[in-house]
TIFIZA-196417 format. One record per residue: residue in one letter; z, y, x of N, C-alpha, C in turn. Coordinates in steps of 0.001 Angstrom, whole numbers, padded with zeros to 6 digits, always signed. Layout:
REM residues N
AZYXZYXZYX/...
***
This chain:
REM residues 278
X+059747+057449+084177+059186+058660+084741+057729+058414+085161/X+056816+059226+084654+055437+059147+085115+055373+059460+086607/X+054480+058799+087316+054268+059140+088720+052782+059081+089036/X+052364+059954+089976+050949+060137+090249+050713+060039+091753/X+049715+059246+092120+049395+059007+093526+048506+060127+094052/X+048872+060675+095204+048108+061770+095779+048279+061761+097296/X+047158+061625+098002+047174+061674+099474+048190+060734+100117/X+048250+059515+099611+049099+058502+100228+050547+058526+099799/X+050913+059459+098918+052288+059540+098438+052275+059702+096920/X+053478+059702+096321+053590+059817+094875+054345+061083+094490/X+053951+061640+093350+054735+062656+092667+055471+061948+091537/X+056796+062023+091537+057560+061403+090462+058230+060105+090835/X+058223+059745+092127+058845+058478+092544+060232+058681+093153/X+060773+059896+093034+062087+060181+093592+062047+060988+094864/X+060865+061089+095488+060740+061909+096688+060461+063356+096293/X+060554+064255+097264+060338+065671+097001+058935+066067+097426/X+058259+066807+096571+056902+067288+096831+056956+068801+096991/X+056145+069336+097899+056119+070768+098164+054728+071329+097855/X+054679+072297+096944+053454+073048+096673+053690+074463+097168/X+052949+074887+098181+053235+076183+098785+051976+076797+099369/X+051955+078123+099361+050843+078871+099919+050942+080313+099481/X+049993+081128+099839+050033+082534+099432+049770+082684+097945/X+050205+083815+097395+049986+084067+095970+048494+084004+095649/X+047711+084803+096339+046266+084780+096140+045591+084397+097451/X+044387+083883+097337+043614+083492+098517+042974+084760+099086/X+043721+085452+099916+043270+086747+100416+042026+086612+101271/X+041993+085583+102113+040803+085269+102913+040957+083862+103460/X+039869+083304+103960+039882+081925+104423+040816+081733+105609/X+040807+082662+106549+041647+082518+107740+043128+082451+107376/X+043557+083310+106447+044954+083275+106021+045273+081934+105369/X+044390+081479+104482+044625+080206+103813+044748+079055+104783/X+043854+079002+105769+043897+077929+106773+045183+078014+107603/X+045571+079224+107962+046777+079405+108779+048016+078904+108041/X+048166+079319+106781+049339+078909+105999+049312+077401+105748/X+048155+076888+105338+048057+075457+105020+048320+074597+106245/X+047807+074983+107399+048013+074200+108623+049488+074162+108998/X+050148+075314+108920+051570+075382+109273+052417+074581+108285/X+052161+074761+106983+052941+074053+105975+052723+072550+106057/X+051494+072127+106297+051227+070697+106421+052007+070108+107596/X+052055+070837+108704+052763+070354+109888+054250+070167+109587/X+054885+071188+109013+056330+071075+108801+056661+070088+107687/X+055759+069910+106727+055987+068896+105684+055776+067492+106234/X+054751+067303+107073+054529+065997+107701+055727+065596+108542/X+056324+066559+109244+057495+066269+110077+058669+065782+109238/X+058696+066147+107970+059782+065768+107068+059348+064690+106079/X+058169+064127+106289+057614+063076+105432+057528+063517+103967/X+057101+064766+103755+056963+065317+102419+055488+065464+102061/X+055140+065130+100834+053799+065407+100345+053633+066910+100215/X+052605+067439+100862+052333+068877+100813+051058+069153+100024/X+051133+070106+099103+049988+070554+098313+049793+072049+098598/X+048599+072419+099034+048327+073833+099283+048015+074529+097970/X+048676+075689+097737+048410+076449+096527+047960+077864+096881/X+047000+078322+096139+046558+079716+096216+045673+079970+095002/X+045682+081198+094527+044899+081558+093352+043585+082219+093760/X+042500+081798+093131+041219+082468+093375+041089+083731+092527/X+041916+083824+091475+041898+085009+090625+043276+085199+090002/X+043866+086362+090217+045128+086703+089573+044789+087555+088353/X+044514+086879+087259+044014+087568+086066+045117+088255+085270/X+046371+088069+085674+047488+088627+084904+048258+089677+085701/X+047569+090404+086580+048226+091465+087343+048683+092592+086415/X+049739+093287+086832+050292+094365+086013+049283+095486+085798/X+048570+095862+086866+047635+096987+086822+046187+096512+086869/X+045326+097225+086169+043888+096942+086197+043319+097094+087600/X+043957+097921+088424+043428+098243+089743+044003+097371+090854/X+044863+096404+090500+045485+095546+091512+044494+094495+092018/X+044722+094043+093246+043923+092960+093842+044050+091695+093013/X+042908+091051+092759+042923+089830+091955+042568+088584+092746/X+041768+088709+093769+041384+087532+094531+039893+087488+094774/X+039407+086448+095454+037985+086367+095806+037067+085992+094646/X+037632+085554+093539+036811+085134+092407+036531+083644+092419/X+035963+083162+091325+035787+081722+091126+034894+081081+092185/X+033693+081588+092377+032734+080936+093272+033219+080946+094717/X+033489+082123+095251+033924+082212+096642+035284+081543+096826/X+036175+081716+095853+037494+081118+095958+037446+079603+096037/X+036625+078988+095196+036520+077525+095226+035865+077043+096513/X+034906+077804+097028+034291+077437+098302+035331+077441+099422/X+036197+078453+099424+037222+078540+100466+038301+077483+100284/X+038688+077218+099046+039670+076161+098793+039126+074799+099208/X+037850+074551+098936+037232+073284+099329+037204+073152+100849/X+036960+074264+101540+036937+074225+103006+038322+073921+103561/X+039349+074548+103012+040720+074268+103442+041062+072796+103198/X+040677+072297+102036+040942+070899+101691+040263+069945+102673/X+039009+070212+102989+038249+069306+103840+038665+069380+105302/X+038964+070574+105795+039351+070730+107200+040712+070112+107476/X+041668+070328+106576+043051+069927+106821+043482+068673+106066/X+042630+068174+105180+042968+067003+104369+044261+067231+103593/X+044297+068341+102869+045451+068643+102016+044989+068718+100562/X+045804+068237+099622+045493+068440+098205+045578+069924+097865/X+044880+070311+096814+044785+071712+096414+045349+071890+095001/X+046157+072953+094828+046621+073388+093517+046149+074817+093302/X+045509+075070+092176+045141+076435+091817+045160+076558+090303/X+045241+077798+089831+045398+078011+088393+044098+078467+087741/X+043996+078204+086455+042863+078664+085663+043385+079552+084545/X+042537+080483+084120+042922+081409+083053+042007+081302+081842/X+040842+080694+082027+039894+080549+080931+039339+079132+080924/X+038986+078655+079732+038581+077256+079579+037369+076892+080419/X+036412+077810+080572+035180+077490+081302+035459+077228+082787/X+036625+077694+083273+036942+077494+084685+037397+076065+084986/X+037808+075326+083985+038414+074011+084209+037466+073054+084916/X+036227+072960+084457+035303+071984+085033+035002+072266+086502/X+034581+073478+086877+034328+073708+088301+035582+073613+089160/X+036720+074058+088645+037960+073951+089406+038336+072486+089605/X+038084+071662+088595+038395+070244+088695+037595+069517+089752/X+036474+070095+090175+035667+069487+091231+036288+069697+092611/X+037205+070637+092721+037833+070950+094009+039330+070651+094001/X+040025+071116+092962+041486+071027+092932+041961+069630+092562/X+043089+069248+093126+043753+067996+092775+044771+068216+091664/X+045309+069440+091608+046261+069827+090576+045782+071138+089966/X+045585+071143+088660+045184+072355+087950+046412+072942+087278/X+046665+074195+087552+047859+074848+087035+047543+075727+085829/X+048385+075605+084813+048293+076454+083628+049339+077557+083763/X+048920+078822+083830+049886+079913+083982+050876+079961+082822/X+052072+080460+083119+053146+080466+082125+052758+081189+080846/X+052145+082354+080985+051785+083128+079794+050779+082387+078905/X+050087+081387+079469+048988+080731+078752+049306+079296+078346/X+050553+078874+078454+050853+077462+078246+050765+077023+076791/X+050582+077956+075864+050380+077590+074464+048906+077607+074066/X+048018+077944+075023+046589+078062+074716+045952+076676+074632/X+045705+076228+073428+045231+074860+073205+043928+074572+073922/X+042958+075460+073809+041657+075208+074439+041774+075134+075954/X+042643+075946+076546+042823+075919+077995+043463+074604+078433/X+044495+074182+077707+045166+072932+078033+044232+071732+077900/X+043485+071673+076821+042620+070507+076615+041448+070502+077591/X+040935+071685+077955+039855+071745+078945+040361+071251+080298/X+041568+071671+080675+042155+071197+081925+042379+069685+081871/X+042876+069201+080746+043157+067767+080609+041895+066933+080774/X+040779+067434+080261+039536+066657+080308+038993+066475+081721/X+039473+067247+082685+039034+067052+084068+039602+065769+084664/X+040679+065249+084067+041326+064062+084610+042254+064338+085773/X+042370+065595+086183+043239+065944+087297+044690+066091+086823/X+045616+066118+087770+047015+066384+087438+047111+067808+086901/X+047872+067994+085822+048011+069307+085200+049448+069788+085379/X+049613+070910+086062+050930+071521+086218+051049+072646+085197/X+051896+072445+084198+052053+073428+083120+053312+074238+083365/X+053136+075521+083602+054302+076388+083788+054895+076765+082431/X+056204+076677+082338+056892+077058+081105+056844+078572+080932/X+056424+078996+079755+056354+080429+079484+057729+081062+079576/X+057750+082316+079989+059000+083051+080115+059698+083239+078768/X+058976+082999+077685+059526+083213+076342+059792+081908+075600/X+059583+080755+076251+059741+079469+075572+061062+078801+075925/X+061604+078066+074976+062730+077181+075258+062200+075932+075966/X+062977+075338+076856+062501+074169+077593+062026+073036+076698/X+062719+072793+075572+062319+071673+074720+060973+071910+074035/X+060512+073170+073979+059202+073435+073388+058051+072998+074285/X+058343+072698+075540+057270+072297+076461+056691+070929+076124/X+057382+070163+075302+056829+068876+074896+055534+069051+074130/X+055376+070179+073439+054157+070395+072659+052962+070693+073568/X+053183+071440+074639+052107+071672+075603+051695+070362+076261/X+052687+069562+076645+052392+068275+077261+051641+067358+076302/X+052031+067386+075038+051395+066521+074039+049932+066898+073831/X+049615+068189+073910+048207+068599+073788+047363+067964+074892/X+047879+067968+076111+047144+067343+077216+047038+065837+077017/X+048144+065225+076612+048133+063770+076417+047156+063368+075324/X+047144+064122+074224+046235+063772+073131+044787+064105+073455/X+044582+064929+074495+043223+065188+074978+042791+064135+075995/X+043662+063158+076260+043295+062029+077099+043854+062039+078502/X+044824+062924+078776+045339+063019+080142+046860+063110+080098/X+047524+062101+080665+048985+062073+080682+049540+062375+082069/X+048687+062865+082974+049133+063206+084337+049620+064658+084332/X+050865+064826+083946+051413+066151+083650+052656+066408+084499/X+052766+067636+084995+053987+068138+085613+054429+069339+084780/X+055722+069455+084538+056260+070613+083827+057011+071489+084824/X+056730+072787+084788+057215+073687+085829+058060+074819+085251/X+059252+074985+085793+060146+076076+085418+059922+077273+086331/X+059795+078462+085755+059588+079663+086564+060423+080859+086086/X+061472+080571+085317+062353+081626+084862+062042+082071+083452/X+063043+082632+082800+062945+083078+081414+063230+084566+081337/X+062492+085266+080499+062663+086711+080376+064063+087068+079906/X+064743+087868+080686+066049+088382+080306+065909+089786+079727/X+064829+090448+080098+064580+091813+079630+064676+092804+080763/X+064007+093947+080601+064081+095024+081589+063751+094537+082997/X+062607+093885+083136+062064+093454+084435+062857+092337+085105/X+063683+091640+084380+064491+090595+085009+064218+089239+084375/X+064344+088208+085211+064247+086827+084763+065577+086129+085043/X+065850+085073+084302+067025+084250+084550+066578+082793+084499/X+067212+081936+085291+066871+080507+085315+068010+079710+084709/X+067708+078944+083687+068659+078028+083066+068406+076644+083652/X+069259+076220+084558+069045+074952+085247+069083+073751+084302/X+069765+073890+083166+069780+072767+082221+068387+072520+081637/X+067533+073552+081672+066171+073375+081177+065382+072380+082002/X+065661+072316+083292+064995+071335+084148+065357+069918+083717/X+066625+069726+083368+067071+068415+082904+066390+068069+081581/X+066343+069041+080674+065696+068828+079377+064250+068414+079538/X+063499+069139+080355+062071+068829+080512+061862+067501+081224/X+062731+067167+082164+062563+065905+082890+062821+064709+081978/X+063637+064910+080950+063914+063822+080008+062702+063453+079166/X+061650+064279+079171+060409+063934+078471+059649+062831+079206/X+060051+062536+080448+059385+061481+081210+058332+061976+082168/X+058213+063296+082306+057240+063875+083232+057959+064454+084444/X+057329+064397+085632+057921+065072+086791+058084+066561+086515/X+059118+067122+087121+059425+068536+086930+059353+069261+088270/X+058742+070433+088225+058614+071292+089409+059427+072562+089181/X+060046+073060+090259+060741+074340+090170+059994+075380+090990/X+059602+076458+090337+058913+077569+090993+059970+078542+091502/X+060287+078428+092782+061398+079187+093350+061085+080668+093496/X+059835+081003+093793+059538+082407+094097+059207+083239+092867/X+058535+082660+091869+058305+083436+090655+059595+083598+089846/X+060551+082725+090076+061826+082836+089374+062634+084042+089851/X+062310+084564+091046+063012+085751+091540+062154+087006+091390/X+061035+086860+090716+060159+088005+090468+060803+088971+089464/X+060451+090239+089594+060849+091242+088610+059568+091835+088029/X+059075+091240+086940+057773+091635+086389+057714+093130+086069/X+056720+093798+086637+056566+095226+086396+057685+096071+086971/X+058494+095487+087852+059691+096163+088320+059451+097292+089306/X+058211+097403+089810+057881+098479+090736+056836+099410+090128/X+056999+099690+088855+056042+100554+088179+054802+099781+087811/X+053705+100026+088520+052449+099344+088216+052300+098015+088904/X+053380+097496+089470+053326+096190+090125+054686+095507+090010/X+054688+094198+090254+055923+093427+090133+056737+093498+091408/X+058056+093500+091236+058960+093424+092364+059561+092034+092464/X+060629+091932+093230+061284+090638+093382+062203+090655+094584/X+062910+089549+094794+063827+089424+095928+063737+088010+096474/X+062935+087831+097522+062694+086490+098042+063964+085840+098594/X+064986+086640+098911+066216+086063+099450+066936+085194+098422/X+066653+085404+097146+067287+084613+096097+066558+083286+095839/X+065376+083107+096437+064592+081893+096171+065294+080641+096689/X+065860+080707+097881+066519+079530+098454+067746+079105+097658/X+068669+080014+097306+069809+079568+096488+069383+078937+095174/X+068371+079508+094525+067908+078927+093263+067257+077564+093489/X+066494+077424+094567+065854+076137+094860+066894+075059+095154/X+067963+075446+095871+069044+074469+096110+069687+074046+094797/X+069905+075004+093911+070515+074681+092620+069609+073768+091801/X+068308+074040+091829+067359+073197+091097+067350+071784+091667/X+067369+071679+092984+067399+070352+093613+068651+069586+093216/X+069751+070305+093018+071016+069656+092671+070983+069010+091293/X+070201+069582+090357+070165+068997+089013+069071+067938+088882/X+068173+067865+089865+067156+066830+089855+065771+067344+089549/X+064953+067483+090574+063563+067903+090413+062684+066996+091254/X+061388+067072+090991+060424+066251+091721+059588+067059+092698/X+059513+068358+092478+058672+069198+093327+059201+070621+093354/X+058915+071312+094445+059243+072720+094597+057948+073491+094830/X+057816+074582+094121+056689+075499+094260+057220+076762+094932/X+056570+077191+096013+057025+078396+096704+055821+079132+097277/X+055756+080410+097014+054707+081217+097621+055211+081768+098949/X+054350+081686+099961+054745+082063+101312+053591+082767+102006/X+053947+083623+102955+052950+084477+103612+053482+084818+105000/X+052615+084923+106008+053098+085290+107347+053786+086650+107382/X+053336+087562+106558+053935+088899+106485+053907+089383+105046/X+054912+089004+104246+054892+089351+102822+054729+090846+102541/X+055195+091692+103440+055069+093131+103212+053618+093589+103203/X+052740+092805+103816+051321+093140+103849+050503+092331+102843/X+051163+091472+102075+050453+090637+101099+049807+091493+100020/X+048680+091033+099510+047947+091788+098501+048478+091562+097092/X+049355+090583+096913+049977+090356+095605+051296+089615+095795/X+052275+089950+094973+053575+089263+094923+054334+089250+096247/X+054116+090241+097095+054800+090283+098376+056313+090239+098298/X+056964+091005+097379+058427+091059+097372+059120+089736+097122/X+058465+088800+096405+059139+087538+096137+058617+086376+096986/X+057642+086638+097872+057151+085565+098739+058073+085365+099938/X+058233+084112+100351+059080+083751+101481+058279+083910+102771/X+058823+084568+103780+058123+084625+105070+057830+083212+105581/X+056628+083009+106081+056214+081676+106515+057171+081116+107572/X+057671+081958+108444+058574+081495+109504+059904+080991+108958/X+060248+081356+107721+061502+080902+107105+061358+079562+106382/X+060140+079060+106255+059928+077860+105439+060563+076586+106003/X+060635+076376+107337+061327+075159+107807+062779+075096+107348/X+063498+076209+107451+064894+076239+106998+064976+076066+105483/X+064044+076670+104764+063986+076511+103312+063834+075036+102956/X+062878+074365+103588+062644+072943+103297+063863+072097+103648/X+064458+072358+104798+065591+071535+105234+066757+071628+104257/X+067045+072834+103807+068181+072989+102903+067906+072364+101532/X+066714+072591+101001+066389+072039+099681+066317+070515+099753/X+065726+069990+100819+065612+068543+100971+066984+067887+101109/X+067895+068539+101834+069247+067983+101992+069944+067859+100641/X+069848+068884+099824+070467+068837+098495+069760+067800+097624/X+068443+067781+097694+067665+066818+096892+068093+065381+097201/X+068263+065060+098469+068600+063687+098845+069985+063291+098352/X+070925+064217+098398+072269+063931+097874+072217+063763+096360/X+071519+064695+095687+071452+064644+094224+070757+063380+093745/X+069743+062940+094487+068993+061747+094085+069911+060532+093998/X+070859+060426+094901+071798+059295+094870+072671+059351+093630/X+073153+060542+093270+073972+060679+092075+073159+060372+090824/X+071931+060895+090759+071077+060701+089584+070739+059240+089408/X+070443+058546+090524+070143+057118+090440+071365+056332+089955/X+072557+056746+090403+073781+056067+089976+074016+056266+088480/X+073761+057503+087983+073973+057802+086568+073076+056959+085675/X+071859+056647+086164+070902+055921+085347+070848+054427+085668/X+071755+053976+086534+071775+052556+086906+072274+051713+085741/
***
């Protein structure tokens, strides 16, 4: 299993990593508030915490939906959060030209699910030398993710995480095949489970996406049971007031219980997985 050193801990060494934050970077104060709280509760549990937020949501359902602060202001705010709180940063890119400037700030560059087959985007991200989190497209089989990973590796970067975020079932619904996590992990790369996008209902509210954040915890527990290296969760102090993805974001006050339950399952599963491979 590949493993990557980040902020004094490893991704891929058997411990659980948490990537969490608001869907979009609505403003600096919100980002600092979420990152400070998440860092505290992760430190209490000896978990590596990575702050995530998007500077641009380029794949919103409606042309008129909030997208974020944009590349320049967004990176300035992400850099400030990183420097003030000493937390690693994860953010996504949608176009190849964004890779270089994002790589100057982010520790993990995320490839959105819809774009995981875009060769130029993958290779541009790989050339930054940063960890690349590739989300599995809603239309791809898990075993097809080896080709996305291979593009990054052949571009000179083998620091790859593969991320499950649900598969299109049709009519605004997603379904999660937990065996896909096992398949992708067998490629030798750490695997992340995106708990909140997996409960999203794309376009389910007309011109915007719906979702049910209450289903995120059961799915995250199930993912931990089959063996994962990281959990991705979007969280907000008041999801009903969030500017994007509110219905599937977990209330920030619920995150300690979320972490405790997922970590408990992860620790039990890790013993079984280690025994199977002994």
